[in-house]
VOPAGU-2260 file (C-alpha; in pm, 1 decimal, decimal comma):
REM VOPAGU-2260
SITE   aa  ch    i         X         Y         Z
SITE  MET   A    0   10202,1    9993,0    9307,1
SITE  CYS   A    1   10245,2    9912,1    9691,8
SITE  SER   A    2   10215,8    9542,5    9812,9
SITE  LEU   A    3   10479,3    9485,5   10078,1
SITE  PHE   A    4   10680,7    9691,2   10298,3
SITE  TYR   A    5   10912,5    9670,0   10592,0
SITE  ILE   A    6   10869,7    9817,8   10932,8
SITE  ASP   A    7   11104,6    9846,9   11259,4
SITE  GLU   A    8   11133,3    9946,9   11600,7
SITE  THR   A    9   11307,6   10280,0   11492,5
SITE  ILE   A   10   11018,4   10414,1   11350,2
SITE  LEU   A   11   10837,8   10440,2   11673,3
SITE  GLN   A   12   11162,6   10628,0   11795,7
SITE  LYS   A   13   11143,6   10857,7   11509,0
SITE  ILE   A   14   10794,3   10960,8   11526,4
SITE  LYS   A   15   10765,7   10971,3   11867,3
SITE  PRO   A   16   10770,1   11377,1   11841,7
SITE  LEU   A   17   10458,9   11367,4   11629,7
SITE  VAL   A   18   10227,2   11146,6   11823,9
SITE  GLN   A   19   10026,1   11279,9   12137,1
SITE  GLU   A   20    9836,2   10927,9   12139,4
SITE  ARG   A   21    9906,3   10575,3   12094,0
SITE  ASP   A   22    9562,0   10353,5   12095,0
SITE  LYS   A   23    9577,5    9970,2   12186,2
SITE  ASN   A   24    9544,5    9850,1   11832,6
SITE  SER   A   25    9921,4    9959,2   11772,1
SITE  GLU   A   26   10032,2    9680,1   11972,0
SITE  LYS   A   27    9919,7    9415,8   11761,2
SITE  VAL   A   28   10138,4    9543,3   11497,2
SITE  GLU   A   29   10486,9    9328,3   11504,8
SITE  PRO   A   30   10795,0    9512,9   11409,7
SITE  GLY   A   31   11095,3    9376,3   11256,5
SITE  HIS   A   32   10948,3    9196,5   10961,5
SITE  ASP   A   33   10767,7    9240,5   10617,1
SITE  ILE   A   34   10396,9    9382,4   10613,2
SITE  ARG   A   35   10191,3    9198,3   10379,8
SITE  PRO   A   36    9837,4    9323,3   10296,4
SITE  THR   A   37    9581,9    9153,7   10567,4
SITE  GLN   A   38    9802,6    9203,2   10821,0
SITE  HIS   A   39    9814,4    9468,2   11088,4
SITE  ALA   A   40   10055,1    9787,1   11019,1
SITE  TRP   A   41   10106,3   10101,4   11208,6
SITE  ILE   A   42    9922,7   10428,0   11071,0
SITE  LEU   A   43    9916,9   10774,3   11192,3
SITE  GLU   A   44    9583,8   10942,6   11218,6
SITE  TRP   A   45    9409,5   11264,3   11361,7
SITE  ASN   A   46    9163,5   11178,6   11652,3
SITE  GLY   A   47    9025,7   11518,6   11678,7
SITE  LYS   A   48    9325,7   11615,3   11958,6
SITE  GLY   A   49    9656,1   11555,3   11793,7
SITE  ILE   A   50    9790,2   11265,2   11590,4
SITE  CYS   A   51    9746,8   10916,6   11733,7
SITE  LEU   A   52    9940,3   10634,5   11624,9
SITE  SER   A   53    9723,8   10325,1   11540,6
SITE  GLY   A   54    9747,3    9944,9   11429,4
SITE  MET   A   55    9510,9    9888,9   11150,0
SITE  LYS   A   56    9471,5    9588,0   10887,8
SITE  TRP   A   57    9609,0    9664,4   10548,4
SITE  GLY   A   58    9335,9    9612,7   10254,0
SITE  TYR   A   59    8949,4    9656,4   10205,8
SITE  PRO   A   60    8780,1    9304,7   10111,0
SITE  GLY   A   61    8759,7    9308,8    9758,9
SITE  ILE   A   62    8444,7    9297,7    9529,1
SITE  GLN   A   63    8253,8    9014,3    9581,4
SITE  LYS   A   64    8438,0    8937,8    9884,2
SITE  THR   A   65    8729,2    8782,6    9695,7
SITE  GLY   A   66    9104,6    8909,2    9753,0
SITE  VAL   A   67    9151,3    9284,1    9907,7
SITE  LEU   A   68    9189,6    9619,4    9782,5
SITE  ILE   A   69    9502,8    9767,8    9892,5
SITE  ASN   A   70    9568,1   10056,5    9679,6
SITE  ALA   A   71    9407,6   10314,4    9570,3
SITE  ARG   A   72    9517,9   10571,8    9259,6
SITE  ALA   A   73    9565,2   10904,7    9376,0
SITE  GLU   A   74    9420,8   11076,0    9065,9
SITE  SER   A   75    9102,9   10931,2    9049,9
SITE  VAL   A   76    9046,8   10840,3    9453,3
SITE  LEU   A   77    8809,7   11137,9    9520,3
SITE  GLU   A   78    8583,8   10987,9    9187,1
SITE  LYS   A   79    8572,1   10617,7    9335,7
SITE  ARG   A   80    8237,8   10550,0    9563,8
SITE  ILE   A   81    8420,3   10287,5    9797,7
SITE  PHE   A   82    8709,2   10521,8    9841,3
SITE  SER   A   83    8525,3   10860,6    9866,2
SITE  ASP   A   84    8440,6   10847,4   10236,8
SITE  GLY   A   85    8768,9   10779,8   10372,9
SITE  ILE   A   86    8967,7   10986,1   10151,2
SITE  ARG   A   87    8733,8   11289,5   10276,0
SITE  HIS   A   88    8743,1   11217,0   10600,0
SITE  HIS   A   89    8959,7   10955,4   10721,0
SITE  ARG   A   90    9324,2   11006,6   10578,0
SITE  ALA   A   91    9596,8   10841,3   10709,9
SITE  ILE   A   92    9957,6   10839,4   10699,5
SITE  ILE   A   93   10179,1   10492,7   10683,8
SITE  PRO   A   94   10530,2   10509,8   10818,9
SITE  VAL   A   95   10746,3   10254,7   10668,7
SITE  LYS   A   96   11133,6   10175,6   10628,7
SITE  TYR   A   97   11136,9   10099,6   10299,8
SITE  PHE   A   98   10883,6    9943,9   10038,3
SITE  TYR   A   99   10956,0    9651,8    9768,5
SITE  GLU   A  100   10874,6    9632,5    9391,9
SITE  TRP   A  101   10913,3    9379,9    9135,8
SITE  ASN   A  102   11023,4    9422,8    8787,8
SITE  GLN   A  103   10919,1    9264,9    8464,4
SITE  GLN   A  104   11163,8    8940,0    8541,0
SITE  LYS   A  105   10969,1    8901,4    8888,1
SITE  GLU   A  106   11331,3    9029,0    9080,1
SITE  LYS   A  107   11269,3    9221,9    9394,7
SITE  ASN   A  108   11377,6    9561,8    9445,5
SITE  THR   A  109   11391,4    9755,9    9754,1
SITE  PHE   A  110   11314,1   10177,6    9779,2
SITE  GLU   A  111   11395,6   10369,0   10034,8
SITE  ARG   A  112   11469,6   10733,6   10096,1
SITE  PRO   A  113   11829,9   10852,8   10026,8
SITE  ASP   A  114   11878,8   11012,5   10316,1
SITE  GLY   A  115   11770,2   10654,1   10533,4
SITE  GLN   A  116   11469,9   10833,5   10727,7
SITE  ILE   A  117   11126,6   10739,4   10729,2
SITE  LEU   A  118   10872,1   10700,3   10402,8
SITE  TYR   A  119   10561,5   10825,6   10474,8
SITE  LEU   A  120   10301,4   10668,5   10277,9
SITE  ALA   A  121    9994,7   10875,0   10204,4
SITE  GLY   A  122    9656,9   10675,4   10278,5
SITE  PHE   A  123    9341,8   10672,4   10395,2
SITE  PHE   A  124    9107,7   10425,1   10613,6
SITE  ASP   A  125    8746,7   10350,1   10668,2
SITE  ILE   A  126    8519,4   10117,0   10889,8
SITE  ILE   A  127    8420,0    9819,6   10682,2
SITE  ASP   A  128    8246,4    9511,8   10843,7
SITE  ASN   A  129    8281,9    9638,8   11172,5
SITE  GLU   A  130    8660,2    9700,5   11127,1
SITE  GLU   A  131    8868,0    9961,5   11013,8
SITE  ARG   A  132    9110,6    9903,5   10712,0
SITE  PHE   A  133    9332,8   10109,6   10528,5
SITE  VAL   A  134    9470,5   10148,3   10170,2
SITE  ILE   A  135    9806,1   10307,4   10069,2
SITE  LEU   A  136    9765,7   10574,7    9780,0
SITE  THR   A  137    9968,7   10534,1    9476,7
SITE  THR   A  138   10075,0   10773,5    9191,4
SITE  GLU   A  139   10260,2   10773,1    8825,1
SITE  ALA   A  140   10611,4   10684,8    8917,4
SITE  ASN   A  141   10883,3   10912,9    8925,4
SITE  GLU   A  142   11221,9   10884,5    8753,7
SITE  SER   A  143   11389,6   10653,0    9053,4
SITE  MET   A  144   11132,2   10413,0    8980,2
SITE  ARG   A  145   11001,2   10404,2    8648,2
SITE  HIS   A  146   11203,6   10147,8    8494,0
SITE  ILE   A  147   11071,6    9900,4    8740,3
SITE  HIS   A  148   10725,2    9987,8    8763,5
SITE  HIS   A  149   10481,0   10254,5    8627,8
SITE  ARG   A  150   10322,9   10329,5    8956,3
SITE  MET   A  151   10465,5   10373,9    9299,8
SITE  PRO   A  152   10320,7   10471,8    9685,3
SITE  LEU   A  153   10254,6   10885,6    9742,2
SITE  ILE   A  154   10520,3   10964,2    9954,7
SITE  LEU   A  155   10479,7   11304,8   10172,4
SITE  GLU   A  156   10723,7   11489,2   10361,5
SITE  PRO   A  157   10764,0   11498,0   10731,3
SITE  GLU   A  158   10617,3   11895,1   10689,0
SITE  GLN   A  159   10320,0   11767,2   10555,4
SITE  ILE   A  160   10213,4   11492,1   10778,5
SITE  THR   A  161    9963,9   11751,3   10954,0
SITE  ASP   A  162    9793,2   11912,1   10654,6
SITE  TRP   A  163    9745,8   11560,4   10511,1
SITE  LEU   A  164    9549,8   11451,0   10827,0
SITE  ARG   A  165    9351,6   11762,6   10887,8
SITE  ASP   A  166    9319,2   11980,7   10558,0
SITE  GLU   A  167    9109,2   11828,4   10293,3
SITE  LYS   A  168    9212,2   12114,3   10048,3
SITE  ALA   A  169    9559,2   12057,0   10110,8
SITE  ALA   A  170    9543,8   11702,4   10113,1
SITE  GLU   A  171    9358,6   11721,7    9758,9
SITE  LYS   A  172    9654,0   11931,2    9607,4
SITE  MET   A  173    9908,7   11659,6    9730,4
SITE  LEU   A  174    9708,3   11417,4    9557,7
SITE  ARG   A  175    9859,2   11558,8    9272,3
SITE  GLN   A  176   10232,3   11592,1    9386,9
SITE  ILE   A  177   10544,2   11407,0    9239,2
SITE  PRO   A  178   10705,9   11185,6    9564,9
SITE  ILE   A  179   11075,6   11248,9    9586,0
SITE  GLU   A  180   11342,5   11033,4    9424,0
SITE  LEU   A  181   11441,6   10696,4    9590,1
SITE  LYS   A  182   11709,0   10496,7    9639,2
SITE  ARG   A  183   11681,2   10161,5    9486,7
SITE  LYS   A  184   11866,2    9804,3    9578,2
SITE  ALA   A  185   11836,0    9485,7    9406,2
SITE  ASP   A  186   11968,7    9140,5    9561,8
SITE  TYR   A  187   11982,0    9041,0    9201,1
SITE  GLU   A  188   12222,2    9288,2    9080,8
SITE  GLN   A  189   12536,2    9123,6    8911,8
SITE  MET   A  190   12910,1    9188,5    8920,0
SITE  THR   A  191   13045,7    9199,4    8562,1
SITE  LEU   A  192   13226,6    8884,9    8416,6
SITE  PHE   A  193   13468,6    9123,2    8248,7
SITE  PRO   A  194   13770,3    9287,6    8417,5
SITE  MET   A  195   13758,5    9660,6    8401,4
């Protein structure tokens, strides 16, 4: 599951070699803070000529207009009617510095790449109520996250970006991949009370 992530200005510098175009909606995104559902975030999409950096609102309006759908399961996304057009024709990548997940005690954990590089979260978007909205794909948690939560974002490697955006068959295979192991930080972890 993914319901909160962080972006900053360093993302723009690092993705610059990838991006051929930047749309005006990308300016609506405010880096340097956590992104919550219904807020604007940066996404990478294929615009027919190259990779475009866009700004888009996170979450499809929920069923019966209550709440928002922010995640889709990679294992079943192709079968879900609400997601089928987006996953087939409007795949996207959400570049983030790190994301958060809470354990059963409601304690917040931060997950990032061990090398500190950008996390490229797989997602897709669609036009809903005359507005482009995106969701993030989740998959079964790998070993680095399993003890905190049973789901995690589907994470792509930099060399997979173009194929994810442009190649439907390659993207279908990526839906089944196991994400890289992540580094976890937790604010709540305590020092031992006993001398070593």
